[in-house]
N, C-alpha and C positions, 0 to 999 in steps of 0.2 A: 504494500500500500504506500510505502514511503516513496517509491519511484514514481507512482502515479501523481502524487501530490507535488513532487519536485519538478516535474515537467508539465504541470497542468496547462500553463499558458502556451507552451510550445505545442502541446497536443491540440489545444483548442484552436490555435492558429492554423494547424494543418487541416482540421475539420472545417474551419471557416473557409479556407482556400478551396477545399473540395466542393463545398456547397456553393461558393461564388462561381466556380468554374461551371457548375450545372446551370446557373442563372445566365452566365454570359454565353454559354453554348446554345441556350434556348432563350433568345432575347424576347420571345413572344410573351414571357412573363411580365417584363417591365413595360413592353409596348401595350399589352392588354390592360394592365393596371393603369396606364396613363391615358390610353385612347378613350376608354369609357367615361372617365370624369371630364376629359376635355370636350367630348361630344355633348355631355350633359351641360357643361358650362356654356358652350355655344348655343345650345337649345334654349336655356333659361335666359341668357343675356340678350340674344338677338331675336328670339321668337316671343318669349314670355316676359322679357325684361321691362317693357313699357306698360304691361298690364298689371304689374304688381307694384304698389306704392310702398317703398321701404324707408323713405326719409333720407336715404343715402344719395349723394350726388350721382354716383355711378353704381349701377346695380351689381357689377362684378365685385365691388368692395364689400357688399353685403353677402354675396354668394360664396366667396372664396373659402371662408372657414369651414363651411359644410362640405365643400368639395375636397378639402384636405382630409377630413375625417372619412369621407367615402373612399378616397384613394387608399388610405391606410387599411380600412376595413376590407376592401376587395383584395389588397395585396397580401394579407396574412393567410388567405385561403391556400395560397401556394405552399406555405410552410406545412400545413396539415397534409396536403397532398404529397409533398416530397418526403415527409416523414413516413407516411403510410407506404409509399413505394420502397423506401429503404427497409422498412420492417418486413414487407412482403417478399422482398428479394433476398432476405437473410443477411443484409449488410450489418445489422446490429450484432448478430451472433458472431460474425467475423471480427468485428471491432472488439467485442467482449472477450475474445480469445487473445487479444493483444494486451500488453501491459499499459493501458491508458485508462484515465478516469472515465467512467461511464457517462458522466454529464457533459464531457467535451463534445460528444456527437450532437447532443441537443443544443449546446451553446453555439456550435457552428451554424446550425440552422437559424437560431435566434438572431445572431449577429448578421447573418445574411439578410434576414428579414429587415433589420434596422437599416442596413445599407441600401438594399433595393427599394424599400419604401422611401428612404431619403432621396434617392435619385428620382423617383416618380414625383415626389412633392416638388423638387426643384424644377422638373419639366413643367409641372402645372403652374408654378410661379412664373416661369418664363413666358408661357402662353398667356397667362393672365396679364402680364405686363404688356404684351403685344395687343391685348384686347382693351387696354386702357386702365388697368389696375394701378392705383397709386396709394401709397400708405404714408400716414403721418408718423408711423412708429420709427424710432431711431434704432441704432444698432443693438442696444440693450433690449429693446422691445422684441426685435426679431430673434435675438438669442433666446429670449424667454419663450417665444412661439416655437422655435425648434426644440427647445428643451421639453416643453409640454407635449409636443407631437412625438418626440422620442420616447417619453415615458408612456404615452398612450399606445404607441406601437409595441413597446416592450411588454406591456400588460396584456394586450390582445394577442400578441404572438405566443405568450406562454399558455393562454387559453387554447390557441390553435394547436400547440404542441400536444396538449391533452387530447384534443379531438383527433389529431393524426395518429396518436398511439392507440386509441381505443376504437377507431373506425373499423368496420368489417369489410368495406369495399372502397375502391378509389373514389367513387362518386360520393360516398358518405363523407370521406375526408375532404374532398374538394368543395362539397356543398356547405361547408362550415360558414363561409362568409354569407 
């Protein structure tokens, strides 16, 4: 047990790298997670934006926080799905036969979720800026926003981990979101 604790962060970085390679080899994960919220953003701003009175000067300013949460919510479903696939293919048993901490496999998926959801949120912000989003928040305000979104992503990702580990089918794991 001593060796697993001694190399915990090194083992976790290996598992994180493995999980990130899966995401970058299948970019449809980030594209899908970004395209749906962008489409909804276009729909609500340009089709329904004038029909709803928000008191905000620009409707995108009112809409963007909800789009962030929706992006993260849809992004964590991939964690549950990938964990289910790893479990179904016997990857966990292979890793458990190695001298690594068991939690590093889960942490690799969780950190991947944080990074991939962060990329998706940044893409959403860039599109929102092109659509006219302007913020009065300063750098500390934006750091607070990213901190809150990070904590929200972390909490939901751990719930998705549970769903991925107890699901009976890939559809059940993927339907978590």
